[in-house]
mmCIF file of the C-alpha atoms, coordinates in Angstrom:
data_MODEL
# 
_entry.id   MODEL 
# 
loop_
_atom_site.group_PDB 
_atom_site.id 
_atom_site.type_symbol 
_atom_site.label_atom_id 
_atom_site.label_alt_id 
_atom_site.label_comp_id 
_atom_site.label_asym_id 
_atom_site.label_entity_id 
_atom_site.label_seq_id 
_atom_site.pdbx_PDB_ins_code 
_atom_site.Cartn_x 
_atom_site.Cartn_y 
_atom_site.Cartn_z 
_atom_site.occupancy 
_atom_site.B_iso_or_equiv 
_atom_site.pdbx_formal_charge 
_atom_site.auth_seq_id 
_atom_site.auth_comp_id 
_atom_site.auth_asym_id 
_atom_site.auth_atom_id 
_atom_site.pdbx_PDB_model_num 
ATOM 1   C CA . UNK A 1 1   ? -7.681  14.418 25.448  1.00 0.00 ? 1   UNK A CA 1 
ATOM 2   C CA . UNK A 1 2   ? -5.840  15.991 22.998  1.00 0.00 ? 2   UNK A CA 1 
ATOM 3   C CA . UNK A 1 3   ? -7.583  19.108 20.750  1.00 0.00 ? 3   UNK A CA 1 
ATOM 4   C CA . UNK A 1 4   ? -5.334  20.182 17.388  1.00 0.00 ? 4   UNK A CA 1 
ATOM 5   C CA . UNK A 1 5   ? -6.333  23.472 16.116  1.00 0.00 ? 5   UNK A CA 1 
ATOM 6   C CA . UNK A 1 6   ? -5.256  24.548 12.657  1.00 0.00 ? 6   UNK A CA 1 
ATOM 7   C CA . UNK A 1 7   ? -4.536  27.940 11.146  1.00 0.00 ? 7   UNK A CA 1 
ATOM 8   C CA . UNK A 1 8   ? -3.068  29.822 8.135   1.00 0.00 ? 8   UNK A CA 1 
ATOM 9   C CA . UNK A 1 9   ? -5.185  28.611 5.127   1.00 0.00 ? 9   UNK A CA 1 
ATOM 10  C CA . UNK A 1 10  ? -6.516  30.559 2.160   1.00 0.00 ? 10  UNK A CA 1 
ATOM 11  C CA . UNK A 1 11  ? -6.619  31.593 -1.309  1.00 0.00 ? 11  UNK A CA 1 
ATOM 12  C CA . UNK A 1 12  ? -3.748  31.805 -3.236  1.00 0.00 ? 12  UNK A CA 1 
ATOM 13  C CA . UNK A 1 13  ? -2.841  32.091 -6.456  1.00 0.00 ? 13  UNK A CA 1 
ATOM 14  C CA . UNK A 1 14  ? -0.731  29.236 -8.156  1.00 0.00 ? 14  UNK A CA 1 
ATOM 15  C CA . UNK A 1 15  ? 3.073   29.476 -7.593  1.00 0.00 ? 15  UNK A CA 1 
ATOM 16  C CA . UNK A 1 16  ? 2.337   30.980 -4.200  1.00 0.00 ? 16  UNK A CA 1 
ATOM 17  C CA . UNK A 1 17  ? 3.551   30.444 -0.859  1.00 0.00 ? 17  UNK A CA 1 
ATOM 18  C CA . UNK A 1 18  ? 1.318   29.411 2.479   1.00 0.00 ? 18  UNK A CA 1 
ATOM 19  C CA . UNK A 1 19  ? 2.271   28.403 6.116   1.00 0.00 ? 19  UNK A CA 1 
ATOM 20  C CA . UNK A 1 20  ? 0.084   26.254 7.873   1.00 0.00 ? 20  UNK A CA 1 
ATOM 21  C CA . UNK A 1 21  ? 0.210   25.666 11.583  1.00 0.00 ? 21  UNK A CA 1 
ATOM 22  C CA . UNK A 1 22  ? -1.241  23.067 13.777  1.00 0.00 ? 22  UNK A CA 1 
ATOM 23  C CA . UNK A 1 23  ? -1.775  24.081 17.596  1.00 0.00 ? 23  UNK A CA 1 
ATOM 24  C CA . UNK A 1 24  ? -1.745  20.857 20.109  1.00 0.00 ? 24  UNK A CA 1 
ATOM 25  C CA . UNK A 1 25  ? -2.827  20.930 23.608  1.00 0.00 ? 25  UNK A CA 1 
ATOM 26  C CA . UNK A 1 26  ? -4.237  18.392 25.843  1.00 0.00 ? 26  UNK A CA 1 
ATOM 27  C CA . UNK A 1 27  ? -1.670  14.705 26.842  1.00 0.00 ? 27  UNK A CA 1 
ATOM 28  C CA . UNK A 1 28  ? 0.000   14.456 24.079  1.00 0.00 ? 28  UNK A CA 1 
ATOM 29  C CA . UNK A 1 29  ? 3.535   13.687 26.110  1.00 0.00 ? 29  UNK A CA 1 
ATOM 30  C CA . UNK A 1 30  ? 4.908   10.067 24.168  1.00 0.00 ? 30  UNK A CA 1 
ATOM 31  C CA . UNK A 1 31  ? 3.153   11.034 20.798  1.00 0.00 ? 31  UNK A CA 1 
ATOM 32  C CA . UNK A 1 32  ? 4.800   9.247  18.007  1.00 0.00 ? 32  UNK A CA 1 
ATOM 33  C CA . UNK A 1 33  ? 4.392   11.340 15.186  1.00 0.00 ? 33  UNK A CA 1 
ATOM 34  C CA . UNK A 1 34  ? 2.385   14.392 13.751  1.00 0.00 ? 34  UNK A CA 1 
ATOM 35  C CA . UNK A 1 35  ? 1.588   14.945 10.203  1.00 0.00 ? 35  UNK A CA 1 
ATOM 36  C CA . UNK A 1 36  ? -0.989  16.801 7.419   1.00 0.00 ? 36  UNK A CA 1 
ATOM 37  C CA . UNK A 1 37  ? -3.114  15.144 5.485   1.00 0.00 ? 37  UNK A CA 1 
ATOM 38  C CA . UNK A 1 38  ? -5.512  16.946 2.790   1.00 0.00 ? 38  UNK A CA 1 
ATOM 39  C CA . UNK A 1 39  ? -8.626  15.978 1.476   1.00 0.00 ? 39  UNK A CA 1 
ATOM 40  C CA . UNK A 1 40  ? -10.877 17.120 -2.244  1.00 0.00 ? 40  UNK A CA 1 
ATOM 41  C CA . UNK A 1 41  ? -14.728 16.061 -2.031  1.00 0.00 ? 41  UNK A CA 1 
ATOM 42  C CA . UNK A 1 42  ? -15.440 12.790 -3.374  1.00 0.00 ? 42  UNK A CA 1 
ATOM 43  C CA . UNK A 1 43  ? -11.777 11.466 -2.776  1.00 0.00 ? 43  UNK A CA 1 
ATOM 44  C CA . UNK A 1 44  ? -9.922  9.952  0.205   1.00 0.00 ? 44  UNK A CA 1 
ATOM 45  C CA . UNK A 1 45  ? -7.819  11.400 2.522   1.00 0.00 ? 45  UNK A CA 1 
ATOM 46  C CA . UNK A 1 46  ? -3.962  11.618 1.475   1.00 0.00 ? 46  UNK A CA 1 
ATOM 47  C CA . UNK A 1 47  ? -0.853  11.980 3.301   1.00 0.00 ? 47  UNK A CA 1 
ATOM 48  C CA . UNK A 1 48  ? 0.894   15.063 2.571   1.00 0.00 ? 48  UNK A CA 1 
ATOM 49  C CA . UNK A 1 49  ? 3.649   15.020 5.045   1.00 0.00 ? 49  UNK A CA 1 
ATOM 50  C CA . UNK A 1 50  ? 4.663   13.743 8.675   1.00 0.00 ? 50  UNK A CA 1 
ATOM 51  C CA . UNK A 1 51  ? 6.911   14.507 10.842  1.00 0.00 ? 51  UNK A CA 1 
ATOM 52  C CA . UNK A 1 52  ? 8.303   12.225 14.135  1.00 0.00 ? 52  UNK A CA 1 
ATOM 53  C CA . UNK A 1 53  ? 9.414   13.452 17.417  1.00 0.00 ? 53  UNK A CA 1 
ATOM 54  C CA . UNK A 1 54  ? 12.771  12.942 16.678  1.00 0.00 ? 54  UNK A CA 1 
ATOM 55  C CA . UNK A 1 55  ? 12.369  15.214 13.747  1.00 0.00 ? 55  UNK A CA 1 
ATOM 56  C CA . UNK A 1 56  ? 12.304  12.521 10.917  1.00 0.00 ? 56  UNK A CA 1 
ATOM 57  C CA . UNK A 1 57  ? 10.070  13.796 7.740   1.00 0.00 ? 57  UNK A CA 1 
ATOM 58  C CA . UNK A 1 58  ? 8.253   11.974 5.087   1.00 0.00 ? 58  UNK A CA 1 
ATOM 59  C CA . UNK A 1 59  ? 6.312   13.550 2.058   1.00 0.00 ? 59  UNK A CA 1 
ATOM 60  C CA . UNK A 1 60  ? 3.951   12.380 -0.265  1.00 0.00 ? 60  UNK A CA 1 
ATOM 61  C CA . UNK A 1 61  ? 5.375   12.117 -3.849  1.00 0.00 ? 61  UNK A CA 1 
ATOM 62  C CA . UNK A 1 62  ? 3.044   14.864 -5.348  1.00 0.00 ? 62  UNK A CA 1 
ATOM 63  C CA . UNK A 1 63  ? 4.650   17.675 -2.865  1.00 0.00 ? 63  UNK A CA 1 
ATOM 64  C CA . UNK A 1 64  ? 8.855   16.805 -2.297  1.00 0.00 ? 64  UNK A CA 1 
ATOM 65  C CA . UNK A 1 65  ? 10.645  19.722 -3.097  1.00 0.00 ? 65  UNK A CA 1 
ATOM 66  C CA . UNK A 1 66  ? 7.657   22.111 -2.548  1.00 0.00 ? 66  UNK A CA 1 
ATOM 67  C CA . UNK A 1 67  ? 6.523   21.826 0.738   1.00 0.00 ? 67  UNK A CA 1 
ATOM 68  C CA . UNK A 1 68  ? 8.352   21.702 4.338   1.00 0.00 ? 68  UNK A CA 1 
ATOM 69  C CA . UNK A 1 69  ? 6.982   20.168 7.433   1.00 0.00 ? 69  UNK A CA 1 
ATOM 70  C CA . UNK A 1 70  ? 8.924   21.160 10.439  1.00 0.00 ? 70  UNK A CA 1 
ATOM 71  C CA . UNK A 1 71  ? 7.786   21.577 14.167  1.00 0.00 ? 71  UNK A CA 1 
ATOM 72  C CA . UNK A 1 72  ? 8.331   23.007 17.637  1.00 0.00 ? 72  UNK A CA 1 
ATOM 73  C CA . UNK A 1 73  ? 8.193   21.495 20.690  1.00 0.00 ? 73  UNK A CA 1 
ATOM 74  C CA . UNK A 1 74  ? 8.190   23.926 22.841  1.00 0.00 ? 74  UNK A CA 1 
ATOM 75  C CA . UNK A 1 75  ? 5.148   25.371 21.220  1.00 0.00 ? 75  UNK A CA 1 
ATOM 76  C CA . UNK A 1 76  ? 3.537   21.918 19.992  1.00 0.00 ? 76  UNK A CA 1 
ATOM 77  C CA . UNK A 1 77  ? 3.042   23.493 17.062  1.00 0.00 ? 77  UNK A CA 1 
ATOM 78  C CA . UNK A 1 78  ? 3.959   21.778 13.587  1.00 0.00 ? 78  UNK A CA 1 
ATOM 79  C CA . UNK A 1 79  ? 4.054   23.543 10.163  1.00 0.00 ? 79  UNK A CA 1 
ATOM 80  C CA . UNK A 1 80  ? 3.332   22.922 6.966   1.00 0.00 ? 80  UNK A CA 1 
ATOM 81  C CA . UNK A 1 81  ? 5.110   25.540 4.692   1.00 0.00 ? 81  UNK A CA 1 
ATOM 82  C CA . UNK A 1 82  ? 3.966   25.470 0.795   1.00 0.00 ? 82  UNK A CA 1 
ATOM 83  C CA . UNK A 1 83  ? 5.050   26.587 -1.886  1.00 0.00 ? 83  UNK A CA 1 
ATOM 84  C CA . UNK A 1 84  ? 5.023   26.839 -5.654  1.00 0.00 ? 84  UNK A CA 1 
ATOM 85  C CA . UNK A 1 85  ? 1.421   25.355 -4.875  1.00 0.00 ? 85  UNK A CA 1 
ATOM 86  C CA . UNK A 1 86  ? -0.866  24.687 -7.644  1.00 0.00 ? 86  UNK A CA 1 
ATOM 87  C CA . UNK A 1 87  ? -4.575  24.562 -7.913  1.00 0.00 ? 87  UNK A CA 1 
ATOM 88  C CA . UNK A 1 88  ? -4.008  20.277 -7.619  1.00 0.00 ? 88  UNK A CA 1 
ATOM 89  C CA . UNK A 1 89  ? -3.089  21.453 -3.990  1.00 0.00 ? 89  UNK A CA 1 
ATOM 90  C CA . UNK A 1 90  ? -6.364  22.735 -3.117  1.00 0.00 ? 90  UNK A CA 1 
ATOM 91  C CA . UNK A 1 91  ? -8.330  20.689 -0.562  1.00 0.00 ? 91  UNK A CA 1 
ATOM 92  C CA . UNK A 1 92  ? -8.645  20.911 3.422   1.00 0.00 ? 92  UNK A CA 1 
ATOM 93  C CA . UNK A 1 93  ? -6.140  20.408 4.643   1.00 0.00 ? 93  UNK A CA 1 
ATOM 94  C CA . UNK A 1 94  ? -5.738  18.291 8.125   1.00 0.00 ? 94  UNK A CA 1 
ATOM 95  C CA . UNK A 1 95  ? -3.305  17.639 11.394  1.00 0.00 ? 95  UNK A CA 1 
ATOM 96  C CA . UNK A 1 96  ? -2.986  14.580 12.771  1.00 0.00 ? 96  UNK A CA 1 
ATOM 97  C CA . UNK A 1 97  ? -1.359  13.653 15.947  1.00 0.00 ? 97  UNK A CA 1 
ATOM 98  C CA . UNK A 1 98  ? -0.602  9.844  16.055  1.00 0.00 ? 98  UNK A CA 1 
ATOM 99  C CA . UNK A 1 99  ? 0.566   7.486  19.233  1.00 0.00 ? 99  UNK A CA 1 
ATOM 100 C CA . UNK A 1 100 ? 2.258   3.872  19.212  1.00 0.00 ? 100 UNK A CA 1 
ATOM 101 C CA . UNK A 1 101 ? -0.490  2.526  20.732  1.00 0.00 ? 101 UNK A CA 1 
ATOM 102 C CA . UNK A 1 102 ? -2.591  3.838  17.189  1.00 0.00 ? 102 UNK A CA 1 
ATOM 103 C CA . UNK A 1 103 ? -5.084  6.620  18.712  1.00 0.00 ? 103 UNK A CA 1 
ATOM 104 C CA . UNK A 1 104 ? -4.879  9.018  16.543  1.00 0.00 ? 104 UNK A CA 1 
ATOM 105 C CA . UNK A 1 105 ? -6.250  12.562 16.812  1.00 0.00 ? 105 UNK A CA 1 
ATOM 106 C CA . UNK A 1 106 ? -7.205  14.769 14.066  1.00 0.00 ? 106 UNK A CA 1 
ATOM 107 C CA . UNK A 1 107 ? -8.480  18.648 13.890  1.00 0.00 ? 107 UNK A CA 1 
ATOM 108 C CA . UNK A 1 108 ? -10.916 20.213 12.362  1.00 0.00 ? 108 UNK A CA 1 
ATOM 109 C CA . UNK A 1 109 ? -9.570  21.086 8.953   1.00 0.00 ? 109 UNK A CA 1 
ATOM 110 C CA . UNK A 1 110 ? -8.225  24.279 7.064   1.00 0.00 ? 110 UNK A CA 1 
ATOM 111 C CA . UNK A 1 111 ? -8.761  25.207 3.399   1.00 0.00 ? 111 UNK A CA 1 
ATOM 112 C CA . UNK A 1 112 ? -6.230  25.735 0.764   1.00 0.00 ? 112 UNK A CA 1 
ATOM 113 C CA . UNK A 1 113 ? -7.835  26.902 -2.423  1.00 0.00 ? 113 UNK A CA 1 
ATOM 114 C CA . UNK A 1 114 ? -5.172  27.667 -5.489  1.00 0.00 ? 114 UNK A CA 1 
ATOM 115 C CA . UNK A 1 115 ? -6.860  29.720 -8.229  1.00 0.00 ? 115 UNK A CA 1 
ATOM 116 C CA . UNK A 1 116 ? -4.744  29.599 -11.511 1.00 0.00 ? 116 UNK A CA 1 
# 
């Protein structure tokens, strides 16, 4: 079993920054990638950024150049540094851990609110 716990969300003004953290625990050996997704009410959950065990990153076009995903394998933690935040970035942000088998786990989410 895998547990993912997110933290770092909050209220920030447009143009500001936040750093989200996700700590993974449990049987995570051999995972393929971790990532961040976000969801607003009434819309589908969407990809924000992912990072593989080897450190290869992938970003949604809407956050490229503003957000940076990184990982600390010693701490089983993945981070999302969000700069230049916009009101449209307001969402609940979810951490995801994905195995090659297709099994995946989700955290409970952390709310990010960007005021204009």
